[in-house]
N, CA and C atoms as a LAMMPS dump frame, in Angstrom:
ITEM: TIMESTEP
0
ITEM: NUMBER OF ATOMS
249
ITEM: BOX BOUNDS ff ff ff
-5.0000000000000000e+02 5.0000000000000000e+02
-5.0000000000000000e+02 5.0000000000000000e+02
-5.0000000000000000e+02 5.0000000000000000e+02
ITEM: ATOMS id mol type element x y z
1 1 1 N 0.706 -1.867 0.258
2 1 2 C -0.17 0.137 -0.392
3 1 3 C 0.567 1.587 0.046
4 2 1 N 1.878 1.167 0.999
5 2 2 C 2.732 1.949 0.44
6 2 3 C 3.828 2.658 -0.512
7 3 1 N 3.241 1.557 -1.366
8 3 2 C 4.498 2.043 -3.003
9 3 3 C 3.62 2.859 -3.387
10 4 1 N 2.239 2.261 -3.446
11 4 2 C 0.932 2.283 -4.465
12 4 3 C 0.988 3.877 -4.189
13 5 1 N 0.614 4.089 -2.874
14 5 2 C 0.821 5.58 -2.266
15 5 3 C 1.904 6.38 -3.201
16 6 1 N 3.098 5.964 -3.35
17 6 2 C 4.39 6.691 -3.307
18 6 3 C 4.31 6.752 -5.033
19 7 1 N 3.762 6.221 -5.322
20 7 2 C 4.098 6.095 -7.021
21 7 3 C 3.016 7 -7.221
22 8 1 N 1.858 7.031 -6.737
23 8 2 C 0.755 7.893 -7.19
24 8 3 C 1.255 9.793 -6.383
25 9 1 N 2.208 9.775 -5.569
26 9 2 C 2.497 11.535 -5.714
27 9 3 C 3.259 11.962 -6.559
28 10 1 N 3.583 13.154 -6.546
29 10 2 C 4.049 13.616 -7.797
30 10 3 C 5.661 13.996 -7.335
31 11 1 N 6.93 13.616 -7.849
32 11 2 C 7.84 13.57 -7.427
33 11 3 C 9.025 14.619 -7.068
34 12 1 N 9.382 14.656 -6.416
35 12 2 C 10.011 15.443 -5.41
36 12 3 C 10.904 15.155 -4.806
37 13 1 N 12.059 16.109 -4.242
38 13 2 C 12.942 15.271 -3.409
39 13 3 C 12.848 15.875 -1.731
40 14 1 N 14.139 15.876 -0.709
41 14 2 C 13.459 16.45 0.516
42 14 3 C 13.724 17.94 0.55
43 15 1 N 13.76 18.53 -0.553
44 15 2 C 13.431 20.114 -0.896
45 15 3 C 12.605 21.017 -0.21
46 16 1 N 11.865 19.584 -1.032
47 16 2 C 10.08 20.127 -1.819
48 16 3 C 9.445 19.818 0.228
49 17 1 N 10.106 19.102 0.69
50 17 2 C 8.98 18.378 2.157
51 17 3 C 9.541 20.258 3.396
52 18 1 N 8.364 20.225 3.375
53 18 2 C 8.202 21.268 4.887
54 18 3 C 8.935 20.888 5.941
55 19 1 N 9.201 21.916 6.43
56 19 2 C 9.881 21.345 8.062
57 19 3 C 9.191 21.975 8.647
58 20 1 N 8.55 22.025 10.19
59 20 2 C 8.716 22.698 10.992
60 20 3 C 9.24 24.336 11.331
61 21 1 N 10.29 24.368 10.603
62 21 2 C 10.782 25.858 10.831
63 21 3 C 10.485 26.802 9.624
64 22 1 N 9.827 25.79 8.907
65 22 2 C 9.486 26.889 7.59
66 22 3 C 8.042 27.509 8.4
67 23 1 N 7.673 26.488 8.654
68 23 2 C 5.976 26.89 9.052
69 23 3 C 5.933 28.016 10.309
70 24 1 N 7.106 27.898 11.112
71 24 2 C 7.488 28.563 12.121
72 24 3 C 7.982 30.261 11.747
73 25 1 N 8.566 29.977 10.618
74 25 2 C 9.02 31.326 9.816
75 25 3 C 7.753 31.711 9.186
76 26 1 N 6.507 31.313 8.566
77 26 2 C 6.041 31.573 7.58
78 26 3 C 4.598 32.08 8.716
79 27 1 N 4.54 31.726 9.671
80 27 2 C 3.762 32.384 11.207
81 27 3 C 4.228 33.092 11.024
82 28 1 N 5.733 33.685 11.164
83 28 2 C 6.296 35.127 12.19
84 28 3 C 6.012 35.581 11.293
85 29 1 N 5.857 35.277 9.698
86 29 2 C 5.977 36.572 8.944
87 29 3 C 4.49 37.24 8.926
88 30 1 N 3.921 36.284 8.812
89 30 2 C 1.879 36.286 8.866
90 30 3 C 1.36 36.597 10.418
91 31 1 N 1.821 37.044 11.903
92 31 2 C 1.496 37.587 12.939
93 31 3 C 2.734 38.963 12.351
94 32 1 N 3.491 39.272 12.064
95 32 2 C 4.715 40.421 12.001
96 32 3 C 2.919 41.296 10.77
97 33 1 N 2.605 40.543 9.946
98 33 2 C 1.753 41.243 8.704
99 33 3 C 0.077 41.599 9.585
100 34 1 N 0.283 41.022 10.181
101 34 2 C -1.297 41.168 10.751
102 34 3 C -0.937 42.413 12.003
103 35 1 N -0.245 42.014 12.73
104 35 2 C 0.086 43.303 13.357
105 35 3 C 0.567 44.831 12.583
106 36 1 N 0.729 44.376 11.449
107 36 2 C 0.91 45.988 10.709
108 36 3 C 0.079 46.142 10.423
109 37 1 N -0.774 45.571 10.17
110 37 2 C -2.789 45.964 9.882
111 37 3 C -3.335 46.63 10.574
112 38 1 N -3.017 45.717 12.516
113 38 2 C -4.115 45.8 13.691
114 38 3 C -3.377 47.154 13.684
115 39 1 N -2.075 47.529 13.441
116 39 2 C -1.351 49.836 13.779
117 39 3 C -1.81 49.843 13.246
118 40 1 N -2.394 49.6 11.187
119 40 2 C -2.893 50.882 11.103
120 40 3 C -4.183 51.034 11.176
121 41 1 N -5.183 50.371 11.179
122 41 2 C -6.315 50.427 11.632
123 41 3 C -6.674 51.345 12.747
124 42 1 N -5.232 51.002 13.889
125 42 2 C -5.796 51.155 15.27
126 42 3 C -5.846 53.22 14.605
127 43 1 N -4.849 53.465 13.718
128 43 2 C -4.724 54.811 13.546
129 43 3 C -5.759 55.021 12.892
130 44 1 N -6.498 54.145 11.429
131 44 2 C -8.051 54.609 10.933
132 44 3 C -9.142 55.428 12.531
133 45 1 N -8.883 54.702 13.215
134 45 2 C -10.118 54.834 14.476
135 45 3 C -9.674 56.127 15.229
136 46 1 N -8.485 56.463 14.772
137 46 2 C -7.929 57.689 16.242
138 46 3 C -8.445 58.691 15.692
139 47 1 N -8.287 58.679 13.994
140 47 2 C -8.781 59.707 13.126
141 47 3 C -9.985 59.729 12.912
142 48 1 N -11.101 58.771 12.481
143 48 2 C -12.096 58.439 12.964
144 48 3 C -12.766 58.911 13.841
145 49 1 N -12.599 59.188 14.544
146 49 2 C -12.455 59.383 16.568
147 49 3 C -12.479 61.06 16.322
148 50 1 N -11.549 61.614 15.715
149 50 2 C -10.954 62.817 15.442
150 50 3 C -11.949 63.391 14.986
151 51 1 N -12.583 62.411 13.639
152 51 2 C -13.392 63.144 12.636
153 51 3 C -14.544 63.456 13.03
154 52 1 N -15.004 62.332 13.718
155 52 2 C -16.419 62.468 14.168
156 52 3 C -16.428 63.487 14.939
157 53 1 N -15.753 63.873 16.219
158 53 2 C -15.99 64.957 17
159 53 3 C -15.505 66.297 16.623
160 54 1 N -15.269 66.935 15.147
161 54 2 C -15.022 67.973 14.65
162 54 3 C -16.423 67.751 13.807
163 55 1 N -17.21 67.022 13.27
164 55 2 C -18.344 67.026 12.571
165 55 3 C -19.771 67.029 13.871
166 56 1 N -18.92 66.649 14.623
167 56 2 C -20.565 66.887 16.125
168 56 3 C -20.771 68.109 16.246
169 57 1 N -19.182 68.432 16.287
170 57 2 C -19.271 70.704 16.698
171 57 3 C -19.468 70.83 15.369
172 58 1 N -19.472 70.621 14.665
173 58 2 C -19.839 71.999 13.107
174 58 3 C -21.091 71.446 13.327
175 59 1 N -21.809 70.503 13.034
176 59 2 C -23.675 70.291 13.212
177 59 3 C -23.997 71.378 14.101
178 60 1 N -23.533 70.814 15.648
179 60 2 C -23.783 71.794 16.538
180 60 3 C -24.021 73.308 16.062
181 61 1 N -22.641 73.887 15.881
182 61 2 C -22.567 74.896 15.95
183 61 3 C -23.456 75.854 14.519
184 62 1 N -24.087 74.255 13.117
185 62 2 C -24.591 74.957 12.871
186 62 3 C -26.71 75.438 13.127
187 63 1 N -26.086 74.367 13.524
188 63 2 C -27.373 74.148 14.325
189 63 3 C -28.309 75.446 15.371
190 64 1 N -27.275 75.971 15.581
191 64 2 C -26.697 77.229 16.721
192 64 3 C -27.699 77.964 15.984
193 65 1 N -26.352 78.713 14.773
194 65 2 C -26.461 79.284 14.288
195 65 3 C -27.72 79.305 13.35
196 66 1 N -28.635 78.367 13.125
197 66 2 C -29.97 77.99 12.084
198 66 3 C -31.11 78.635 13.371
199 67 1 N -31.076 78.432 14.836
200 67 2 C -31.912 78.752 15.582
201 67 3 C -31.88 79.638 15.979
202 68 1 N -30.204 80.91 16.087
203 68 2 C -30.309 82.111 16.15
204 68 3 C -30.979 82.767 14.76
205 69 1 N -30.683 82.377 13.492
206 69 2 C -31.141 83.063 12.66
207 69 3 C -33.314 83.253 12.909
208 70 1 N -33.238 81.906 12.989
209 70 2 C -34.775 81.936 13.161
210 70 3 C -35.64 82.782 13.742
211 71 1 N -34.652 82.963 15.195
212 71 2 C -35.016 83.73 16.625
213 71 3 C -34.817 85.319 15.828
214 72 1 N -33.86 86.009 15.379
215 72 2 C -33.727 87.216 14.532
216 72 3 C -35.27 87.091 14.093
217 73 1 N -35.19 86.179 13.392
218 73 2 C -36.641 86.652 12.842
219 73 3 C -38.124 87.075 12.609
220 74 1 N -38.373 85.359 13.767
221 74 2 C -39.138 86.766 14.429
222 74 3 C -39.54 87.521 15.165
223 75 1 N -38.375 88.069 16.137
224 75 2 C -37.701 89.282 16.47
225 75 3 C -38.376 90.423 15.466
226 76 1 N -37.822 89.904 14.306
227 76 2 C -38.092 90.516 13.21
228 76 3 C -38.841 91.333 12.623
229 77 1 N -40.13 89.733 13.052
230 77 2 C -41.775 90.03 12.142
231 77 3 C -42.588 90.665 13.751
232 78 1 N -41.78 90.328 15.059
233 78 2 C -42.755 91.034 15.952
234 78 3 C -42.908 92.392 16.237
235 79 1 N -41.49 93.311 15.753
236 79 2 C -41.596 94.158 15.414
237 79 3 C -41.893 94.619 14.724
238 80 1 N -42.293 94.295 13.752
239 80 2 C -42.982 94.348 12.3
240 80 3 C -44.36 95.016 12.796
241 81 1 N -45.015 94.008 13.155
242 81 2 C -46.305 93.607 13.526
243 81 3 C -46.596 95.071 15.141
244 82 1 N -45.402 95.048 15.565
245 82 2 C -45.72 96.402 16.881
246 82 3 C -45.785 97.517 16.363
247 83 1 N -45.727 97.482 14.779
248 83 2 C -45.75 99.06 13.948
249 83 3 C -47.213 99.746 14.133
């Protein structure tokens, strides 16, 4: 049975066999890449949080300005009505 299995395998030498050391190196490369990706994602999250804060401030300022303009218009209409 072993001979039959070996005959069905493609021809290769011992240099094509993966060793534990090779797998460890590959794992280290993958871990390093994921660590770089995690670092970039952390940076993006910080930038998005900062943008979110600025956006909320801009929306709040815009709403405050709009309400002030409405209040002024109401005062003008009341003043004109009292003439």
